[in-house]
N, C-alpha and C positions, 0 to 999 in steps of 0.2 A: 367277840373280839379275841378270845383266847386262842383261836385257830390261825392267827396271823404268824406264820413262820418267819424267823429272822432272814432266812435265805432269800425271801422275796424282796427284802428291803436293804440288804447289805450292799456296801460298796465292794467292788471286786478287789483283787490283790493289787492295790495301787503301789505299795512299797513294802519292803522288809529289809532287815539288816542281818548281818552275821556277827557273831560274838568277836571274831578276830578283826573286824573292820575298824579302821581308825575313826575316832569321834569326829574329826574334821570332815571326813567323807560322809558320815551319817548326817551331820548338820547340813551339808550341801544337798543331800537327798531330801531331807525334811523341807528345806527352803524351796527347792525346785518343785516339790509336790504340794506345797502349801498345806501341810498336815501338821498336827500337834504331837504326833508320835506314831510309832509303828512297832510291829512285832519283831522280835529277834528269833530267827529260825535256825534249826540244825540242818545237817546234810539231808535228812529224810523229809524236810519240810514241816517238821513239828515245831510248835511255838515253845521256846524255852525261856523267853523273857519279853520285856517291854521296854522300849527306849522312848522317852518323852523329850520335848523341848526343854523342860525344866531340868531333866537329868543332864542333857547336853550343856545347858547354860552353866550348871555348877562346874563341870569340867573345863569349859571355856574360860570361866572366871578364874579358876585355879591356874590355868595355863597363862593367863595374862599377867599374873604375879611372877611367874617363873620364866616368862618369854619363850616357852616351848610347850608344844602340845604333843604328848606321847601316849595319851590315854586311848584305850580301845573301848568298843561298845560294851564288852563284858565288864569293864571297870565301872560303868555307869548304869547299866540296865537294872531293872527290877525283875527279880526272879523268885518264884515262878510268877508268870503273868496270869491275870484273870482272863479266862477265855469263855466264849459263848458258843454253845453247840448250834449248828445251823437249823435244827428242828425246834429250837426253843421259841416260845411265844414272845412276840413283841411286848405284850403286857408284862410278862415275867421279867424281861430285860428292863422295862421301864421301872419296875419295882426295885430291881437291883441297882439301877442308876440313882434312885433316890437315896439309897443307903451308902453307896460307894463313891469315891472321888473320880475315877476315870470318866472322861467324856466320850471315849471311844474304846471299843474292845475288839480284839481279834476274834474272828469267827472260825471255828474249826469243824471238820467233818467227824464222823464216828471214830476215825483213827487218829484224831487230834492233829490232822494236817491243816495248815493254814489255807483258808479259801477266801477270806475277805475281811472287811471291817464293818462294824455297825456303830454308828454315832448317835448321840442324843438327838441330833437334828433329824436323822432318818427315822428314829423311833417315834419322835413327836409327829413327824409327817405321816407316818403309817397310821398312828392313832387318830390324827385329825381327819385323814381320808376316810377311815372306817366310820367315825362318828358322823361325818357329813353325809355318808350314804345311808344312814339309818332313817 
């Protein structure tokens, strides 16, 4: 099972954010794509942070008290983001997911460019498929 590359099980680049994007725009993108978060990328396509629903919720709650929302993605994102290399084994990712909180990670190539997402559900599915074929 150790030869199961993440690249075979990842979700493609479904969404991403820019640090100068308004939080409200980011929230709309999250809602439209039914995702719990996504990577923040720079102009070269490298992952520079992570923006989650929870990060957005905190800024939206703050805005509700002040009746205005002026926050940007860079005000709420977690940086640096934990990324997964596309060559990494699904088993190694599963181990990482046991110890870390994120449920979904950005997948990057050898140049750290964003190429997709890997979720717990995808990792679990890959492992289940492999075990079923034994």
